[in-house]
C-alpha positions in Angstrom: -55.9 31.2 11.1 -57.8 34.7 10.4 -56.9 34.9 6.8 -58.3 31.5 5.9 -61.6 32.0 7.4 -61.3 35.6 5.4 -60.7 33.4 2.2 -63.7 31.6 2.7 -65.8 34.1 3.2 -64.5 35.5 -0.1 -65.1 31.6 -2.2 -68.9 31.3 -0.5 -70.4 34.3 -2.7 -69.0 33.4 -5.6 -70.5 30.1 -5.7 -73.5 31.9 -5.1 -73.1 34.0 -8.2 -72.3 30.5 -10.2 -75.5 29.1 -9.3 -77.9 32.3 -10.3 -75.4 33.8 -12.9 -75.6 33.4 -16.8 -73.8 30.2 -16.6 -76.8 28.1 -17.8 -75.7 25.4 -15.6 -77.8 21.7 -15.5 -80.0 20.6 -12.6 -76.8 17.9 -11.7 -74.3 20.8 -12.0 -75.8 22.8 -9.8 -76.8 20.1 -7.0 -72.5 19.6 -7.1 -72.4 23.3 -6.8 -74.6 23.4 -3.5 -72.8 20.3 -2.0 -69.7 21.9 -2.1 -71.1 25.2 -0.6 -72.3 23.0 2.5 -69.0 21.5 2.6 -67.3 24.8 2.7 -69.7 26.1 5.0 -69.1 23.7 7.3 -64.8 24.5 7.3 -66.1 28.2 7.9 -67.7 27.7 10.8 -64.9 25.0 11.6 -62.3 28.2 11.3 -63.8 30.6 12.7 -63.2 28.6 15.9 -60.0 28.4 15.3 -59.5 32.2 14.5 -61.3 32.7 18.4 -58.6 30.2 19.8 -55.0 32.5 20.7 -52.5 31.4 18.1 -49.8 30.2 20.9 -52.7 28.1 21.9 -53.2 26.5 18.6 -52.5 22.7 18.6 -50.1 22.4 15.9 -52.3 19.4 13.9 -55.2 22.6 13.9 -52.6 25.3 12.7 -51.3 23.1 9.7 -55.2 21.9 8.5 -56.5 25.3 8.8 -53.5 26.2 6.4 -54.3 23.6 4.1 -57.8 25.0 3.8 -56.5 28.6 3.7 -54.4 27.1 0.3 -57.4 24.8 -0.8 -60.4 28.0 -0.7 -57.6 30.4 -3.0 -56.8 27.4 -5.3 -60.8 26.9 -5.4 -61.4 30.7 -5.7 -59.0 30.7 -8.6 -60.6 27.6 -10.4 -63.8 29.7 -10.7 -63.1 33.0 -11.4 -60.6 31.0 -14.5 -63.9 29.2 -15.3 -65.9 32.1 -14.9 -63.6 34.4 -17.9 -64.0 31.0 -20.5 -67.4 31.2 -19.9 -68.5 34.7 -20.5 -65.9 34.6 -23.5 -63.3 36.1 -22.0 -60.3 33.3 -22.6 -58.9 33.6 -26.6 -60.2 30.6 -27.9 -61.4 30.4 -31.7 -62.5 27.1 -31.8 -65.7 28.5 -29.8 -67.0 31.3 -31.6 -67.5 28.5 -34.8 -70.2 26.1 -32.6 -73.3 26.3 -31.4 -75.0 27.2 -28.9 -75.9 24.1 -27.5 -72.6 23.0 -27.7 -71.5 26.1 -26.1 -74.0 24.9 -23.4 -72.6 21.4 -22.9 -69.2 22.1 -23.3 -69.7 24.8 -20.2 -71.5 21.7 -18.2 -69.0 19.7 -18.6 -66.1 22.0 -17.3 -67.4 23.2 -14.2 -68.4 19.2 -13.7 -64.7 18.6 -14.1 -63.8 21.7 -12.0 -66.1 21.0 -9.1 -65.1 17.2 -9.4 -61.6 18.0 -8.3 -62.4 20.5 -6.0 -64.4 18.1 -4.0 -61.8 15.4 -4.4 -59.3 18.5 -2.7 -62.0 19.1 0.0 -62.2 15.4 1.1 -58.2 14.9 1.4 -58.2 18.1 3.4 -60.7 16.5 5.9 -59.2 13.3 6.2 -56.1 14.5 6.4 -57.4 16.1 9.3 -59.0 13.4 10.4 -56.5 10.8 10.5 -53.9 13.1 12.3 -57.1 14.4 15.2 -55.8 14.2 18.5 -57.6 15.0 21.5 -57.1 18.5 22.2 -56.3 18.3 25.7 -54.0 15.5 25.6 -52.3 18.0 22.5 -51.5 20.7 24.8 -49.8 20.6 27.6 -51.2 22.1 30.5 -48.9 25.0 31.3 -50.3 28.2 31.8 -47.8 31.3 30.7 -46.2 33.7 32.8 -47.7 37.5 32.0 -44.8 39.1 30.0 -45.5 42.4 31.6 -45.4 41.1 35.5 -41.6 42.4 35.1 -43.0 46.1 35.0 -44.6 45.2 38.7 -41.0 44.3 40.3 -38.9 46.8 38.2 -36.8 48.9 40.9 -37.1 52.9 40.7 -33.3 53.4 40.1 -33.6 51.3 36.6 -36.6 53.8 35.5 -36.0 55.9 32.7 -38.0 58.7 31.2 -40.9 58.4 33.7 -40.4 61.6 36.1 -42.5 63.7 34.0 -45.5 61.9 33.0 -45.4 60.9 36.8 -45.1 64.5 38.2 -48.0 65.7 36.3 -50.1 62.6 36.7 -49.1 62.9 40.4 -50.7 66.3 40.5 -53.6 65.5 39.0 -54.6 62.3 41.3 -53.6 64.5 44.1 -56.4 67.4 43.2 -59.3 67.0 45.8 -61.8 70.0 45.5 -64.5 67.9 47.6 -66.4 66.8 44.3 -68.5 63.1 44.4 -68.4 63.2 40.4 -67.1 59.9 39.0 -65.3 61.8 36.4 -62.7 63.7 38.6 -61.7 60.7 39.9 -60.4 58.8 37.3 -57.6 58.7 34.8 -57.1 56.8 32.1 -53.5 56.0 30.3 -53.3 54.9 27.0 -50.8 53.4 24.7 -48.8 51.3 22.3 -48.0 48.0 23.9 -45.0 48.2 25.3 -44.5 51.9 26.0 -44.6 51.6 29.8 -48.0 52.0 30.7 -48.0 49.3 33.9 -44.7 50.5 34.9 -46.0 53.9 35.4 -49.3 52.9 37.0 -47.0 50.9 39.2 -44.9 53.7 39.9 -47.6 56.4 40.8 -49.3 52.9 42.5 -46.3 52.7 45.1 -45.7 56.3 46.1 -49.0 57.7 46.1 -51.1 54.4 48.0 -49.8 55.5 51.6 -51.8 58.6 50.9 -55.1 56.7 51.2 -57.0 54.9 53.6 -57.7 51.8 51.2 -55.9 50.6 47.8 -55.6 47.2 45.3 -53.7 46.9 41.4 -55.3 44.6 39.8 -54.6 43.5 35.9 -57.6 42.7 33.9 -56.1 41.1 30.8 -57.3 40.2 26.8 -59.7 37.5 28.1 -60.7 38.3 32.1 -61.9 36.0 34.7 -63.9 39.1 36.1 -65.1 36.9 39.6 -61.1 36.2 40.0 -60.4 39.8 39.4 -62.8 40.6 41.8 -61.9 38.3 44.5 -58.5 39.9 44.2 -59.8 43.2 45.0 -61.4 42.6 48.0 -58.5 40.2 48.9 -55.8 43.3 48.7 -58.6 45.4 50.6 -59.1 43.2 53.8 -56.1 39.8 53.5 -57.4 38.4 56.8 -61.2 39.5 56.2 -61.2 37.9 52.5 -58.6 35.3 53.1 -60.9 32.5 52.6 -63.6 33.8 50.3 -66.5 31.6 49.7 -66.2 30.0 46.1 -69.8 30.2 45.6 -70.4 34.0 45.7 -71.7 35.2 42.0 -70.7 38.5 40.4 -72.9 40.6 42.6 -72.5 39.5 45.4 -68.6 40.3 45.0 -69.4 43.7 43.6 -71.5 44.4 46.8 -68.8 43.0 49.2 -66.3 45.8 47.5 -68.9 48.8 47.4 -69.3 48.0 51.5 -66.2 48.1 52.6 -65.1 51.1 49.8 -68.2 53.1 51.3 -66.7 56.1 53.3 -63.0 54.9 52.9 -60.9 57.2 50.7 -59.0 54.2 48.0 -56.6 54.6 45.1 -57.5 51.5 42.8 -55.5 50.7 39.6 -57.1 48.4 36.9 -54.3 47.7 34.6 -54.5 46.1 30.9 -58.2 46.9 30.1 -59.1 45.6 26.8 -62.8 45.8 26.2 -65.5 48.3 27.7 -67.7 45.0 29.1 -64.9 44.3 31.5 -64.3 48.1 32.9 -68.7 47.8 32.9 -68.1 45.5 35.1 -65.4 46.0 37.8 -67.0 50.1 37.9 -70.0 48.5 39.2 -67.6 48.1 42.3 -66.0 51.0 42.4 -67.9 53.6 40.8 -69.0 55.2 43.9 -65.7 56.4 44.7 -66.2 59.8 47.0 -63.3 61.7 48.9 -61.1 62.2 46.3 -60.4 58.6 45.9 -58.9 57.8 42.4 -58.9 55.3 40.0 -56.0 54.4 37.7 -56.8 52.5 33.9 -54.7 51.7 31.7 -55.0 50.6 28.6 -54.0 50.2 24.7 -57.3 50.9 22.9 -58.4 54.7 23.3 -61.9 54.5 22.7 -61.9 51.8 25.9 -60.1 55.0 27.5 -62.9 57.6 26.6 -65.2 55.2 27.4 -63.8 55.1 31.4 -64.5 58.6 31.7 -62.2 60.9 33.0 -59.3 62.6 32.4 -57.4 60.1 29.5 -53.5 60.7 29.6 -51.9 59.9 26.2 -48.4 58.3 26.6 -45.6 59.6 24.6 -42.6 57.4 23.5 -38.8 58.6 25.2 -37.3 61.3 24.5 -33.9 60.2 22.1 -31.4 61.4 25.5 -34.0 59.1 27.2 -34.0 55.8 24.5 -29.7 56.4 24.3 -29.5 56.1 28.4 -32.0 53.2 28.9 -30.4 51.2 25.7 -26.6 51.8 27.2 -27.7 51.0 30.6 -28.8 47.8 29.2 -25.3 47.0 27.8 -22.6 49.4 29.2 -22.7 51.2 32.7 -23.8 54.7 31.2 -23.6 56.6 28.3 -20.4 57.6 28.2 -19.1 53.5 27.9 -20.2 53.7 24.1 -17.3 52.8 22.0 -17.3 55.3 19.3 -17.6 52.8 16.9 -20.9 51.7 17.9 -21.9 54.7 17.9 -24.1 55.2 14.5 -25.4 51.9 14.3 -26.8 52.6 17.9 -29.0 55.4 16.6 -30.4 53.8 13.7 -31.0 51.0 15.7 -32.7 53.7 18.6 -34.5 55.6 15.7 -36.1 51.9 14.7 -37.4 51.2 18.4 -38.9 54.8 17.9 -38.8 55.4 21.6 -40.9 52.1 23.1 -39.0 51.0 26.1 -40.1 47.4 25.5 -38.6 47.4 21.8 -35.2 49.4 23.2 -34.8 46.9 26.4 -35.6 43.9 24.2 -33.0 44.9 21.0 -30.4 45.8 24.2 -30.9 42.5 25.5 -30.1 40.8 21.8 -26.7 42.8 21.5 -25.6 42.5 25.2 -25.5 39.0 23.2 -23.0 39.7 20.2 -19.7 40.6 19.8 -19.0 44.2 20.6 -18.7 45.3 16.9 -20.3 47.6 14.1 -21.0 44.6 11.4 -22.8 41.9 13.8 -25.2 45.1 15.3 -25.3 45.8 11.9 -26.7 42.9 11.5 -29.3 43.1 14.2 -30.0 46.7 13.1 -31.1 45.1 9.5 -33.1 42.2 10.8 -35.5 44.6 12.7 -38.8 45.0 10.8 -38.0 41.0 9.0 -37.7 39.0 11.7 -35.0 39.2 15.1 -33.5 36.0 15.9 -35.2 34.6 18.5 -34.6 34.6 22.0 -36.2 35.0 25.0 -36.4 38.9 24.9 -37.7 38.6 21.7 -40.1 36.3 22.2 -41.5 38.0 25.4 -41.8 41.2 23.6 -43.5 39.7 20.4 -46.0 37.9 23.4 -47.0 41.5 24.3 -47.2 42.8 20.7 -49.3 39.8 19.7 -51.9 40.3 22.2 -52.9 43.8 20.4 -53.0 41.6 17.4 -54.8 38.7 18.8 -57.8 40.7 19.9 -58.6 42.3 16.3 -61.8 40.9 15.1 -60.5 38.4 11.6 -61.3 42.0 9.2 -59.0 44.1 11.2 -56.7 41.3 11.6 -56.6 41.6 7.7 -56.2 45.3 6.9 -53.3 45.1 9.7 -51.6 42.2 7.7 -51.8 43.8 4.4 -49.5 46.9 6.2 -46.9 44.2 6.0 -46.4 44.9 1.7 -44.9 48.2 3.2 -41.5 49.4 3.9 -39.6 50.7 7.0 -41.1 54.3 7.7 -43.1 54.4 4.9 -45.4 57.2 4.9 -48.2 55.7 4.3 -51.7 57.3 2.8 -55.2 56.3 4.2 -56.6 56.2 0.5 -54.1 53.6 -0.3 -54.8 51.4 3.0 -58.5 52.0 2.5 -58.3 50.8 -0.9 -56.2 47.4 -0.3 -59.4 47.1 2.2 -61.8 46.9 -0.1 -59.5 44.0 -1.9 -58.4 42.1 0.6 -62.0 41.6 2.1 -63.6 41.3 -1.0 -67.0 42.7 0.0 -66.6 41.2 3.6 -67.6 43.9 6.1 -66.2 46.7 4.3 -68.8 49.2 4.7 -67.0 51.2 7.3 -63.4 51.2 6.1 -62.7 54.6 7.5 -64.4 53.8 10.8 -61.5 50.3 10.3 -58.8 53.1 10.0 -59.9 54.8 13.1 -59.5 51.4 15.2 -56.0 50.9 14.2 -55.2 53.9 15.5 -57.0 54.1 18.6 -55.8 50.6 19.6 -51.7 52.1 19.1 -51.4 49.6 16.4 -50.7 52.0 13.7 -49.5 55.5 14.3 -51.3 58.6 12.5 -49.3 61.2 11.1 -50.1 64.7 9.8 -48.4 68.1 7.7 -49.5 69.0 4.1 -48.4 65.8 2.6 -52.2 65.0 2.2 -55.2 66.0 0.0 -57.9 66.5 2.1 -58.1 68.8 4.7 -60.9 67.9 6.2 -59.9 67.3 9.5 -59.0 63.8 10.1 -55.8 61.8 10.0 -55.1 60.7 6.2 -51.7 59.0 6.7 -49.8 56.7 9.1 -46.8 54.7 10.1 -46.3 51.3 11.0 -43.7 51.3 14.7 -40.5 48.7 13.5 -41.9 46.4 16.2 -45.7 46.0 15.1 -44.0 45.8 11.2 -41.6 42.9 13.0 -44.6 41.4 14.0 -46.8 41.6 11.1 -44.8 40.7 9.0 -43.5 37.3 10.7 -47.3 36.6 10.8 -47.4 37.4 7.7 -45.1 35.0 6.2 -46.8 32.0 8.5 -50.2 33.1 6.5 -49.0 33.4 3.1 -50.7 37.0 3.1 -48.2 39.2 1.1 -44.8 37.7 -0.7 -42.1 40.8 -0.3 -38.5 41.3 -2.8 -36.6 43.6 -1.2 -34.0 45.8 -2.9 -31.3 43.5 -1.8 -33.1 40.4 -3.2 -34.1 39.1 -0.2 -37.8 37.8 0.2 -39.9 37.0 3.1 -42.1 34.0 2.4 -41.2 31.0 3.7 -39.5 27.7 1.4 -42.4 25.7 1.4 -44.4 28.3 -0.6 -45.2 27.4 -4.3 -47.7 30.4 -5.0 -47.9 34.0 -4.7 -50.7 35.4 -3.9 -50.1 39.4 -3.2 -46.5 40.4 -4.2 -44.7 43.9 -3.0 -41.8 44.4 -5.1 -39.5 47.5 -2.9 -37.3 49.5 -5.6 -36.6 46.0 -7.5 -35.9 45.6 -11.3 -35.6 42.0 -10.9 -37.9 39.3 -12.2 -38.5 37.7 -9.2 -41.4 35.7 -9.4 -42.0 32.5 -11.2 -44.3 31.4 -14.5 -46.2 29.4 -12.1 -46.9 32.4 -9.7 -47.3 34.7 -12.4 -49.6 33.0 -13.9 -51.6 32.7 -10.4 -51.4 36.2 -9.0 -54.8 38.3 -7.7 -52.5 41.1 -6.4 -49.8 42.8 -7.5 -48.5 46.4 -6.0 -45.7 48.8 -4.8 -43.6 48.4 -8.2 -41.2 51.0 -7.5 -39.3 51.6 -10.3 -40.6 49.2 -13.0 -39.9 50.5 -16.6 -41.8 48.8 -19.4 -40.0 45.9 -20.5 -40.5 44.6 -17.1 -44.5 44.1 -18.0 -43.4 42.0 -20.5 -45.8 38.9 -19.3 -48.7 41.0 -17.9 -51.4 39.3 -19.8 -50.5 36.0 -18.1 -52.1 37.3 -14.7 -55.6 36.5 -15.8 -57.1 37.2 -12.2 -54.9 40.3 -11.2 -57.3 42.7 -9.4 -55.2 45.7 -7.8 -51.7 46.8 -10.0 -50.3 49.7 -8.2 -47.1 50.8 -10.2 -45.6 53.5 -8.4 -43.0 55.9 -9.9 -43.1 53.8 -12.9 -41.1 55.0 -14.8 -41.9 53.9 -18.8 -44.1 56.8 -20.8 -46.6 53.7 -21.8 -48.8 50.9 -20.6 -48.4 47.5 -22.8 -50.9 46.7 -25.1 -51.0 43.6 -22.9 -52.6 45.5 -20.2 -56.0 45.0 -21.6 -55.6 41.6 -21.0 -55.6 41.9 -16.8 -60.0 41.3 -17.6 -60.4 40.5 -14.1 -58.7 43.9 -13.1 -60.7 46.3 -10.8 -57.9 48.8 -9.6 -55.0 50.4 -11.0 -52.7 52.9 -9.5 -50.1 54.5 -11.7 -49.8 58.1 -10.0 -46.4 59.4 -9.7 -45.0 57.8 -12.8 -41.6 59.5 -12.8 -38.1 58.8 -14.6 -35.3 57.6 -11.9 -33.8 60.5 -9.8 -36.7 63.3 -11.4 -39.6 64.9 -9.4 -41.1 65.8 -12.1 -44.1 63.1 -13.5 -44.5 62.7 -17.0 -47.5 61.8 -19.2 -48.3 58.0 -19.5 -50.0 56.9 -22.9 -53.0 54.2 -22.6 -52.8 51.8 -25.7 -56.5 51.2 -27.4 -56.5 47.7 -25.3 -57.3 50.0 -22.6 -60.9 50.1 -23.1 -61.2 46.1 -22.3 -60.8 46.8 -18.7 -64.6 46.2 -18.3 -64.1 45.5 -14.2 -62.0 48.5 -13.9 -63.8 50.5 -11.0 -60.8 52.2 -9.6 -58.8 54.3 -12.0 -55.9 56.5 -10.1 -53.4 58.2 -12.6 -51.8 61.6 -13.0 -51.2 63.0 -16.6 -52.2 60.6 -19.0 -52.5 60.4 -22.9 -55.2 58.2 -24.9 -54.1 56.7 -27.7 -55.9 57.9 -30.9 -59.2 56.7 -30.9 -59.7 55.4 -27.1 -62.7 56.8 -25.3 -62.5 57.4 -21.0 -65.7 57.5 -21.4 -66.3 54.3 -22.4 -65.1 53.2 -19.2 -68.8 52.0 -17.9 -67.6 50.3 -15.1 -65.8 53.4 -13.5 -66.6 54.2 -9.8 -63.4 56.2 -8.7 -61.4 58.3 -10.8 -58.4 60.4 -10.2 -56.8 62.1 -12.8 -55.2 65.1 -15.2 -57.0 67.5 -16.5 -57.1 67.5 -20.6 -59.7 68.6 -22.9 -60.0 65.2 -23.7 -60.6 63.7 -20.5 -62.9 66.5 -19.2 -64.8 66.1 -22.4 -65.5 61.9 -21.3 -65.7 62.2 -17.9 -70.0 63.2 -18.1 -70.1 59.6 -19.9 -68.6 57.7 -16.6 -72.6 57.9 -14.9 -71.0 55.3 -12.3 -68.4 57.4 -11.1 -69.0 58.1 -7.1 -65.5 59.7 -6.7 -64.0 62.5 -8.9 -60.7 64.3 -8.4 -59.5 66.4 -10.9 -56.0 68.2 -10.8 -55.4 71.3 -13.2 -51.7 71.4 -13.8 -51.4 74.1 -16.3 -52.6 77.4 -16.7 -53.8 76.1 -20.1 -56.0 73.7 -18.1 -57.6 76.2 -16.6 -60.2 77.2 -19.5 -61.1 73.6 -19.3 -63.1 74.5 -15.8 -66.2 75.9 -17.5 -66.5 72.9 -19.6 -66.2 70.4 -16.3 -69.4 72.4 -14.9 -71.3 70.8 -17.8 -69.3 66.7 -17.3 -69.8 67.0 -13.4 -73.9 67.9 -13.8 -74.2 64.7 -15.5 -72.5 62.7 -12.7 -76.2 62.1 -10.7 -74.5 59.5 -8.9 -71.3 61.4 -7.4 -70.4 61.8 -4.1 -67.3 62.7 -4.1 -65.7 65.9 -5.8 -62.4 67.3 -5.4 -61.1 70.1 -8.0 -57.2 71.6 -7.3 -55.2 73.2 -9.3 -51.0 72.7 -9.1 -49.9 75.8 -10.8 -48.8 79.2 -8.3 -51.6 81.4 -9.5 -55.4 82.6 -8.2 -58.3 81.4 -11.0 -62.3 82.5 -10.5 -64.4 79.7 -11.2 -68.3 80.0 -11.4 -69.7 76.4 -10.3 -73.9 76.7 -11.7 -74.8 73.7 -9.8 -73.4 70.5 -8.2 -75.1 67.2 -8.2 -77.3 67.0 -5.1 -75.9 64.1 -3.8 -72.7 65.0 -2.8 -71.3 64.0 0.6 -67.7 65.8 0.2 -66.8 68.9 -1.9 -63.3 70.4 -2.1 -62.1 73.4 -4.4 -59.6 74.9 -2.9 -57.6 76.7 -5.4 -60.3 78.4 -7.0 -62.1 81.5 -5.7 -65.7 81.9 -6.1 -66.8 85.1 -6.8 -70.6 84.6 -5.5 -72.1 82.7 -2.2 -73.0 79.5 -4.3 -76.3 78.9 -5.0 -76.6 75.9 -4.3 -75.4 75.5 -1.1 -79.0 75.1 0.7 -80.4 72.3 2.4 -82.6 71.1 -0.3 -80.0 71.1 -2.7 -77.4 69.1 -0.6 -79.1 67.4 2.3 -76.5 64.7 2.2 -73.2 66.5 2.0 -70.9 66.5 5.1 -67.8 68.0 4.0 -67.3 71.2 2.8 -64.1 73.1 2.1 -64.1 76.1 -0.8 -62.5 79.3 -1.2 -64.6 82.2 -1.5 -63.6 85.9 -3.6 -65.1 88.4 -1.2 -64.5 90.1 2.6 -66.6 89.0 5.1 -69.8 86.3 5.2 -73.3 87.6 5.5 -76.2 86.1 7.5 -78.0 84.8 5.0 -74.6 82.9 4.3 -74.4 81.9 7.5 -78.2 80.7 7.7 -77.7 78.6 5.0 -74.6 76.7 6.0 -76.3 76.4 9.7 -79.4 74.9 7.6 -77.4 71.7 5.9 -78.6 69.0 8.0 -75.7 66.7 7.2 -72.7 68.8 7.6 -69.9 68.0 9.7 -66.9 69.4 8.7 -66.4 73.5 7.1 -63.7 75.2 5.9 -63.8 78.5 4.2 -61.0 80.8 2.7 -62.1 84.3 2.1 -60.4 86.3 -0.7 -59.3 89.3 1.0 -59.7 90.8 5.0 -62.1 89.0 7.2 -62.2 85.6 8.4 -59.5 84.3 6.3 -58.8 80.7 6.3 -62.0 80.0 9.1 -61.7 76.8 9.5 -64.9 74.8 11.8 -64.7 70.8 12.6 -63.0 69.2 15.8 -62.0 70.6 18.3 -61.6 74.3 17.7 -65.1 75.4 19.1 -63.3 77.9 21.8 -61.1 79.3 18.6 -63.5 79.8 16.1 -65.8 81.6 19.2 -62.9 83.7 19.4 -62.5 84.5 15.9 -66.2 85.6 15.7 -66.8 87.3 19.1 -67.5 90.5 16.9 -69.3 89.3 14.1 -72.7 90.2 12.7 -75.8 88.2 13.4 -74.5 86.2 16.4 -77.9 84.0 16.7 -77.5 82.8 13.1 -73.6 81.6 14.0 -74.3 80.0 17.1 -77.3 78.1 15.1 -74.3 77.0 12.7 -71.8 76.5 15.3 -74.0 74.0 17.1 -74.4 72.3 13.6 -70.9 72.2 12.8 -69.5 70.5 16.3 -71.8 67.9 16.9 -69.7 64.8 17.9 
């Protein structure tokens, strides 16, 4: 439902472009487009209402109608894109070249009139279908209140709890600390973590064990869509059941808060506020309990780290169960103990537990599913393989999906789109953030994509993706640059992706994730596949094709049919050249061929770009490794390029200066021969007045001196890790780099001077700094994040502490 909303949001601007663009449309045709625009805006408003409703609460007819609208919006967008290509002369039709401009204008208007008429007919059919089958909302939906799937955690026996002792001991110690302080910050502890990790179980176990040590206590659940007054009444009832057993229903929020505050005054109390999703809900509830004194304690549980930090006090991040605890919990649900697991099931058990990732809910759900299966490795292996791509339905699996679905339902539509885009990756895939952000740009199509970095962070904070760290990543700016998707979340988003027809994934064994009713493919992901699965119709309609691991040149024979393709990633491309037909992809905006290599080879190879490559006039982003340009092909003619990642060659470096629209440039010097190009690249870089992100690095094992005399004044991020500068750069000053937020460079001397620190301190936007000094001194000195204590210790004997202090104040701003 939410994808339908997103599809409309990308379509409406294109209709607007038809009205104001270079299409010479007659007044009557413009009127038809305006009428269509109004009709689609009405549909969009209805879809927004649908998107705000939980999926399991939607009437089935509404779901069907929304799916029709989604497909219709895709079809309309395809029709408009195709018309735009034809009308701008991109479609190879020789007869157009021989007619007059007047006839061209007539034909253009005639064509778009036919397109709009056909679209309006389809729109009317969808609207009539909705009206024909419309039923009263209340009559269509039975008045059944779902049981909270987390309620079981409240009544689990202590003997059933596994892996809870260590966090329980730690939190008990923190909760019982009391130094007489009345500060709110010291009275609150928030437990944050992934859905199903056991936050409620832990909080309830603490509550049951500690409540006797307090004068008063209460445990309330907030949930995704809370009734605040009902929660406040519940608190009163738990505090004094006799006094508040007949609460005046007319009491408003303020009266309820006042009653709670009066009751808790001068009492030491323990309060658990479970399952808090949003800041406003907490902000209201805390008014009733915020004056906690006498060692009173408040425990908050939430899936969202931002909410936990907003609540104040300490934050305790729940960790997955250890391997031993996971095994014990799993076996206890199926066998009497660990020792009772048959030897022939031990191997598949370990595979299953790896996919469960230490999440108790996943372990219990899978164990309950297996308990109903024959105890043989073949049956268990089937279940193992189905995790992530459609566990069979039973009550326990349904319960798990409901719990995880709560997190998905709480997302705004653009974050739902971002999360669903991860369904195309294989399980256990280490996913680079730059690829996630790139996909977000395409899927959101300019809608709400100004804050892509924050969207990635928000998915982490909501515990929906897992941040990963290591030496694998390009950037060293103190941020997370890769993630993984827990297999149970992958299970959920794969299911939702199928329902929404969002991504079609072909697995290496030939299995496909789309439904049998599906006719068109919008996004295609091939996992290590060497087969031509897509139909002729599907190939012609594709708008995205990606992750084509192991693909050779012969697999791209029909590439010229993908007229509307905007995104193409060829991971591990094994051919040594791109086909000439690449030039037919006139809608292509992103091409990613990084990591081109032969099967089973760790070494990348060069890829030849044919002469037709220059026809990609809409190409905004090129991510490549080692490339060879065909004779006569000038990279500098690709004037639309805004982002370029490429290995250095003499021809490439010479042409870069002509790409004046570049915002991001990352150059890799992969051999000793290319180092001589480092001087000439400076001339090219100085011409790139729009450049914001510059990354220069080498992949060879010796150090090189680079003397960068000048950089573009609009730079926001600069990385030069692998080459030393002999002098402190003159361009590091506030007037030259007022926008610089991230700086990582190597310096060929031992110590920073006071004036160096002064100039760094004066950079107004700097938030992350990494300096590597060549010999002795403060080798590999990093500033940023939570390193304040480490930094201050390292620099305690450094001269000119005043300048240093100024710099630290700038760099440690949060």
